[in-house]
N, C-alpha and C positions, 0 to 999 in steps of 0.2 A: 798526500796529493804535497802544494807547490804556486803560488802567488808570484810571478815574475818581476808585476810589479812594486808586489813589496820586502823578496825575500824572504818574507815566509811561510813556513812548510811545512810538514810534521803527520802523520799515521794515526788513523785506527785499528784497535784491534779487537773483534766485537767478540760476546761469547759467546761459547758455541754453543746456547742453544737454546730458541726462538721461546718468547710465549704470549697468551691470548690479552689487551686487553681494552676496554671500550668493542671488540669483532673486528677490532685491526691483532693484524700477527709482528711484537715488536721483539729489539733486543736490546739489552744492553752490552757496550761499548768500554774500554777507555777510548781518549783520546789524548792522541801528545802536539804540543800544538808549540811552535818552535820560532819563535818574534825578533830579532834583533839581539835585543843582551835577554831574554827572555824565554823559559826551558818551561814549562809545565803538565801536568795530565789532569784533562776530568775526567768524572763518570756520568754519563748522564744513559738514555734510552733514549731509543729510535722509535719510529712507530711512518710507517706509507703509509698512507690515504692510499685512492683509490686510481689516481694518475700519477702515483708514484713518488710523486714532490712527501719527505719524513718529515715530519714532527718533532721538535727534540724534546724531551722531560725533564724530572726531574733533576737536574748537570748543575756537579758540586766539585772542586777538587778531589781528585781522589789519591787521598793517602795509604796507600798499597795493603795487605792483607798481615 
């Protein structure tokens, strides 16, 4: 993804497997966020609702394996 207005950009790397949470199919992912001088990675879980909009849970800094 990229934002032409701010210059921020990054990428999302999904975990290979999905899991069920509260009746929704969810997936963990790592997001790389680059914004000017900042380059960071976050780990989170995304679960789409019936409309396809994704709620993000458990976001925290990614420290690697």
